[in-house]
C-alpha positions as CSV (number, residue, x, y, z in Angstrom):
1,M,94.6,121.0,67.8
2,V,91.1,121.8,67.1
3,A,88.1,119.9,68.5
4,D,84.5,120.5,67.6
5,V,81.6,119.9,69.8
6,M,78.5,118.7,67.7
7,D,75.0,118.4,68.8
8,D,72.6,116.8,65.6
9,D,75.1,117.4,63.0
10,Q,75.8,121.2,64.2
11,V,78.8,122.5,65.7
12,V,78.1,124.2,69.0
13,L,81.5,125.2,70.4
14,H,85.0,125.1,68.8
15,L,87.8,124.2,71.2
16,Y,91.6,125.3,70.1
17,N,93.9,123.3,72.3
18,I,97.7,125.4,72.0
19,Y,100.9,124.5,73.1
20,H,103.4,127.5,72.1
21,K,107.1,126.0,72.1
22,V,109.2,129.2,72.2
23,P,112.2,129.3,69.5
24,K,115.3,130.5,70.4
25,R,114.4,133.5,68.5
26,G,111.1,135.2,68.2
27,H,107.8,133.2,68.7
28,G,105.7,130.3,67.8
29,L,102.6,131.7,67.3
30,H,102.9,132.9,63.3
31,A,100.2,130.4,62.6
32,L,97.7,131.2,65.1
33,L,98.2,135.0,64.7
34,N,97.7,134.5,61.0
35,H,94.2,132.7,61.8
36,N,90.9,134.2,61.9
37,L,87.9,132.5,64.2
38,D,84.5,132.2,63.6
39,D,82.4,135.1,65.1
40,L,79.2,133.4,65.0
41,T,80.1,130.0,66.8
42,P,81.1,129.9,70.5
43,T,85.0,129.1,70.5
44,A,87.3,128.8,73.6
45,V,91.0,129.2,73.0
46,L,93.2,127.5,75.7
47,G,96.7,125.7,76.4
48,D,100.1,126.6,77.5
49,F,101.4,129.9,75.5
50,N,104.4,130.8,77.3
51,T,103.7,134.3,77.1
52,H,103.6,137.1,79.8
53,S,101.7,140.1,79.2
54,P,100.5,142.9,81.8
55,C,96.8,141.7,80.9
56,W,97.1,138.4,82.7
57,S,100.6,138.2,84.5
58,R,101.6,138.7,87.7
59,V,102.8,142.1,89.1
60,G,106.7,143.0,88.4
61,Q,106.8,139.9,85.4
62,T,108.7,141.4,82.2
63,P,106.2,141.1,79.3
64,S,107.2,138.7,76.2
65,S,108.5,140.5,73.3
66,W,105.7,139.1,71.0
67,A,102.9,139.9,73.7
68,R,101.6,143.2,71.9
69,D,100.9,141.3,68.7
70,F,99.4,138.5,70.5
71,T,96.9,140.8,72.7
72,E,96.2,142.9,69.3
73,W,95.1,139.3,67.7
74,L,93.0,138.7,70.8
75,D,91.2,142.0,70.6
76,A,90.6,141.6,66.9
77,Q,88.8,138.3,67.3
78,G,87.0,139.2,70.2
79,L,88.6,136.9,72.8
80,T,88.8,137.8,76.4
81,C,91.1,136.1,79.0
82,I,88.8,134.3,81.5
83,N,91.6,133.5,84.2
84,P,91.3,134.1,87.8
85,R,93.6,137.4,88.5
86,N,96.7,136.8,89.9
87,T,96.2,133.2,90.0
88,P,99.5,131.2,88.8
89,T,99.4,128.3,86.6
90,W,103.2,126.9,86.5
91,Y,105.9,126.5,89.2
92,D,109.4,126.5,88.9
93,P,110.4,122.8,90.3
94,S,114.1,123.4,90.0
95,S,114.0,126.8,92.5
96,C,112.2,127.0,95.5
97,N,112.6,130.8,95.5
98,A,111.3,131.2,92.1
99,S,107.7,133.1,91.8
100,P,105.2,131.0,90.2
101,T,103.9,132.5,86.8
102,I,100.8,132.4,84.4
103,I,101.2,131.1,81.3
104,D,98.6,128.4,80.9
105,L,95.5,130.7,79.5
106,A,92.1,130.4,78.6
107,F,90.2,132.5,76.2
108,V,86.5,132.7,75.2
109,I,84.9,134.6,72.4
110,E,82.2,136.7,72.9
111,A,79.4,134.6,71.6
112,A,80.2,131.8,74.2
113,S,80.3,134.5,76.9
114,F,76.7,135.4,76.4
115,S,75.5,132.2,75.4
116,G,76.3,130.9,78.8
117,Q,78.0,127.9,77.4
118,I,81.3,128.3,79.1
119,G,81.1,128.5,83.1
120,D,83.8,129.8,85.4
121,L,87.9,128.7,84.8
122,L,88.8,126.7,87.7
123,V,92.6,126.8,88.4
124,S,94.1,123.9,91.3
125,E,96.0,125.2,94.1
126,G,99.7,124.4,93.1
127,P,100.8,122.1,90.8
128,I,99.2,118.7,89.8
129,P,101.1,115.2,90.7
130,L,104.0,114.7,88.4
131,S,103.7,118.0,86.8
132,D,104.6,121.8,87.3
133,H,101.7,123.1,85.8
134,A,98.3,123.7,87.5
135,S,95.3,122.1,86.2
136,L,92.8,124.6,84.5
137,T,89.0,123.3,84.8
138,L,86.2,124.6,82.1
139,T,82.6,123.7,82.3
140,F,80.7,123.5,78.9
141,Y,77.1,123.9,79.0
142,P,75.5,122.6,75.7
143,I,72.5,124.6,73.9
144,T,70.6,122.5,71.5
145,S,70.2,125.7,69.5
146,L,71.5,128.8,69.2
147,Y,70.7,131.8,66.8
148,L,73.7,134.0,66.6
149,L,72.9,136.2,63.3
150,P,75.1,138.4,61.9
151,P,73.7,142.3,62.3
152,L,71.6,143.2,59.6
153,A,72.9,145.8,56.7
154,P,72.7,149.6,58.4
155,V,70.4,152.0,57.0
156,G,71.5,155.4,55.9
157,Y,74.5,157.1,54.3
158,N,78.1,157.5,55.6
159,A,78.1,161.1,56.6
160,D,81.5,161.9,55.5
161,P,82.6,165.6,56.9
162,K,84.8,165.9,53.7
163,L,81.3,166.3,51.8
164,K,79.6,168.6,54.3
165,D,79.9,171.9,51.7
166,D,78.4,169.6,48.6
167,W,75.5,168.0,50.7
168,Q,74.6,171.6,52.2
169,K,74.7,173.0,48.7
170,T,72.6,170.0,47.2
171,F,70.3,170.2,50.2
172,K,69.7,174.3,50.2
173,Q,69.1,174.0,46.4
174,L,66.4,171.3,47.1
175,V,64.6,173.4,49.7
176,D,64.6,176.8,47.7
177,A,63.3,175.0,44.8
178,H,60.4,173.3,46.4
179,Q,59.0,175.6,49.1
180,S,56.0,174.3,50.8
181,T,53.1,176.6,50.5
182,N,51.0,174.4,52.1
183,D,49.8,175.2,56.0
184,D,50.3,171.3,56.8
185,L,52.5,169.9,59.3
186,D,52.8,166.6,57.9
187,T,53.8,167.9,54.3
188,L,56.3,170.1,55.8
189,I,58.2,167.1,57.8
190,T,57.7,165.0,54.5
191,D,59.3,167.4,52.3
192,F,62.1,167.9,55.1
193,N,62.8,164.3,55.0
194,T,62.7,164.1,51.2
195,H,65.3,166.8,50.7
196,I,67.7,165.0,53.2
197,Q,67.3,161.6,51.7
198,A,67.7,163.3,48.0
199,A,70.9,165.1,49.0
200,C,72.5,162.3,50.8
201,K,71.4,160.2,47.7
202,A,73.3,162.8,45.5
203,T,76.6,163.4,47.6
204,L,77.2,160.5,50.1
205,K,77.8,156.7,50.1
206,L,75.5,154.2,51.7
207,Q,76.6,152.8,54.8
208,R,77.9,149.5,54.8
209,N,79.0,146.8,57.5
210,P,82.3,146.7,58.5
211,H,84.3,143.6,58.2
212,P,84.2,141.6,61.5
213,K,88.0,141.6,61.7
214,G,88.6,145.0,60.4
215,A,90.4,147.7,62.5
216,R,88.4,150.8,62.7
217,W,91.7,153.0,62.9
218,W,93.3,151.7,59.4
219,T,93.9,154.1,56.9
220,D,95.2,154.1,53.4
221,E,98.8,154.9,54.7
222,C,98.5,151.8,56.9
223,T,97.7,149.6,53.6
224,R,101.0,151.5,51.6
225,L,103.0,151.0,54.3
226,H,101.9,147.0,54.6
227,T,102.2,146.4,51.0
228,A,105.5,147.9,51.3
229,A,106.4,145.5,54.2
230,R,105.6,142.6,52.5
231,A,107.3,143.5,49.0
232,A,110.7,144.4,50.7
233,P,113.5,141.9,50.5
234,P,114.9,140.2,53.1
235,G,117.6,142.3,55.4
236,P,117.7,145.7,56.3
237,E,115.3,147.0,54.2
238,R,112.6,144.7,55.4
239,K,113.3,145.4,58.6
240,A,113.2,149.4,57.9
241,A,109.9,148.6,56.0
242,T,108.5,146.7,59.5
243,R,109.6,149.3,61.7
244,A,108.0,151.9,59.6
245,L,104.9,149.8,59.2
246,K,104.8,149.7,63.0
247,N,105.3,153.6,63.4
248,G,102.6,154.0,61.0
249,I,100.1,151.9,62.7
250,S,100.9,153.7,66.0
251,Q,100.3,156.9,64.5
252,A,97.0,155.7,63.0
253,K,95.7,154.6,66.2
254,R,96.7,157.7,68.0
255,T,95.0,159.6,65.4
256,W,91.8,157.9,65.2
257,A,91.5,157.9,69.1
258,H,92.2,161.7,69.3
259,D,89.4,162.4,66.6
260,K,87.2,159.9,68.5
261,L,87.4,161.9,71.8
262,H,87.3,165.2,70.1
263,Q,84.0,164.6,68.9
264,A,82.7,163.3,72.1
265,V,79.7,165.2,73.5
266,D,79.4,163.8,76.9
267,A,81.0,161.0,79.3
268,Q,79.4,158.3,77.9
269,D,80.9,158.8,74.5
270,I,84.3,159.2,76.2
271,W,83.7,155.7,78.0
272,A,82.6,153.9,75.1
273,L,86.4,154.0,73.8
274,A,87.1,151.8,76.7
275,K,85.3,149.0,74.9
276,V,87.8,149.4,71.8
277,R,90.6,147.2,73.2
278,K,87.5,144.3,73.2
279,G,87.7,144.7,69.3
280,R,85.0,144.6,67.1
281,A,82.1,142.4,68.1
282,T,79.2,140.8,66.3
283,N,76.2,142.2,67.3
284,A,73.7,139.6,68.3
285,F,70.5,139.0,70.8
286,P,72.3,136.8,73.7
287,P,69.5,134.0,74.9
288,L,67.5,134.7,78.0
289,R,66.0,132.6,80.7
290,D,62.7,131.9,80.9
291,T,60.8,131.3,84.5
292,D,61.6,128.1,84.7
293,N,65.3,128.9,84.5
294,T,65.7,127.6,80.9
295,L,67.8,129.4,78.3
296,V,65.6,130.5,75.5
297,D,67.3,131.8,72.1
298,N,64.3,131.7,70.0
299,P,63.0,135.1,68.7
300,T,59.3,134.3,69.4
301,H,60.0,133.0,72.6
302,K,62.4,136.3,73.6
303,T,59.3,138.2,72.9
304,Q,57.1,136.4,75.0
305,I,59.8,136.8,78.0
306,F,59.9,140.3,77.6
307,Q,56.3,140.7,77.1
308,Q,55.8,138.8,80.6
309,C,58.4,140.8,82.6
310,F,57.3,144.4,81.5
311,F,53.5,143.8,80.4
312,P,51.9,141.4,82.7
313,E,48.5,140.1,81.7
314,A,46.5,142.2,84.4
315,P,48.4,145.3,84.2
316,Q,47.5,148.1,87.2
317,I,45.6,151.1,85.7
318,V,46.5,154.2,87.0
319,Q,44.2,157.0,86.6
320,P,46.0,160.3,84.8
321,T,44.5,162.5,87.9
322,Q,44.3,162.1,91.4
323,E,42.6,163.1,94.5
324,D,45.5,164.5,96.0
325,D,46.7,166.5,92.8
326,P,47.8,170.1,93.5
327,P,45.9,172.8,92.0
328,P,46.9,173.5,88.2
329,L,49.2,176.3,87.6
330,P,48.3,179.3,85.6
331,T,48.7,179.4,81.9
332,R,51.9,180.9,80.6
333,T,52.4,182.2,77.3
334,W,54.9,180.4,75.1
335,T,58.0,181.8,73.8
336,P,58.6,180.6,70.4
337,I,61.7,178.4,69.9
338,T,64.8,180.3,68.3
339,Q,67.5,178.7,65.7
340,L,70.1,179.3,68.0
341,E,68.2,177.0,70.5
342,I,67.8,174.4,68.0
343,T,71.5,174.9,66.9
344,T,72.7,174.7,70.7
345,A,70.3,171.5,71.3
346,L,72.1,169.9,68.2
347,S,75.6,170.6,69.3
348,T,75.1,168.3,72.7
349,A,73.9,165.1,70.2
350,S,76.5,162.6,69.3
351,D,77.3,162.6,65.6
352,S,77.8,158.8,65.7
353,S,74.3,158.2,66.8
354,A,70.8,158.1,64.7
355,P,67.7,159.3,66.1
356,G,65.4,156.9,64.2
357,P,65.1,154.1,61.7
358,S,65.8,156.2,58.9
359,G,69.1,156.1,59.6
360,V,69.7,159.9,59.2
361,G,72.4,160.9,62.2
362,Y,72.8,164.1,64.1
363,R,75.6,164.7,61.9
364,I,73.3,165.5,58.8
365,L,70.5,167.1,61.0
366,K,73.1,169.7,61.9
367,W,74.4,170.0,58.3
368,A,70.4,170.7,57.2
369,H,70.0,173.1,60.3
370,S,73.1,175.1,59.2
371,A,72.0,175.3,55.6
372,C,68.4,176.1,56.4
373,P,67.7,176.9,59.9
374,D,64.1,178.3,59.2
375,V,62.9,174.6,58.2
376,L,63.6,172.9,61.2
377,T,62.7,176.1,63.6
378,R,59.4,176.3,61.7
379,I,58.9,172.4,62.4
380,Y,59.3,172.7,66.0
381,N,56.9,175.6,66.5
382,W,54.4,174.3,64.5
383,S,54.5,171.2,66.5
384,I,53.7,173.0,69.6
385,D,51.3,175.7,68.3
386,T,49.1,172.9,67.1
387,G,49.9,170.6,69.9
388,V,51.0,167.7,67.1
389,H,53.9,165.3,67.9
390,P,54.8,164.2,64.5
């Protein structure tokens, strides 16, 4: 059952009530697992799932055979279990020695979590009268308006490592053909950026927003195995094709995770992989609370809240020099930056980040410096010699 909470003809919350009646073989969640939720509307999915998983079950409970498929669907939808840890929801009335289990569950999509519309889940102590289930109480805080906008289209190009040689060859040709003879730092930087953009346009594809339900580890081999499993006739052939698909998906996930870890530069890149299990979330600016504790989701009002917090009306002016400043140190001769120093600095930068709004990532900057190491070195030394930060 699906219920929509409305406010002024606008859906502010989707409620999915699920009862999973387990058949003699397999599970009965096929319709749910083939359904995609709306990323931009706060959603709560709750009910009696009759499913055990290490993600929420008590220690020692045997996982259900379909638990992996169910948890993968939860991750893909961005759903998070909000059940209190180790709190039972079902008690076996036929046996006093049977341990209570956790089968009544509540899941909340990220949009409902950061908007503050869903409170903590309260589970009763023991079963409610005339039932063997505990009661689950969920508090809903209505918000009259909620701006959950999809992320803007990304800027820049997809720096495919397979196209590195073509990109560097094109970039070097552009640099050699347009050597700047003007002793002007701005012109040198402008030419450098222009050559990068021209090389990207000639060899790379534009960045695109991934599908919100898309799997980052999915490969062409997964598509082939999936097609083969769907087209296989019922019987041993379909079982073999399905087994091959599961093995192919596991291999694709392992390869994707290995490559991500191999490209990691620091601990932050490694810990970022811990968020992968939450699926692909929609980037949105969550509401803020005003001084009177009111939720604010209007972008203009959010700007005012940030301004009041970080830039008050009467900021304290601090003089650049103070009476107790130590005497200045003697002037030292600046040693010019070398190409190797820039190469070493770039090697510590993550390939998945971008240094500015241009969308040119550090991977492309590494390619550019490797192809023409004197250009970036000249820019850095010229900036220091002239005392100008471009």
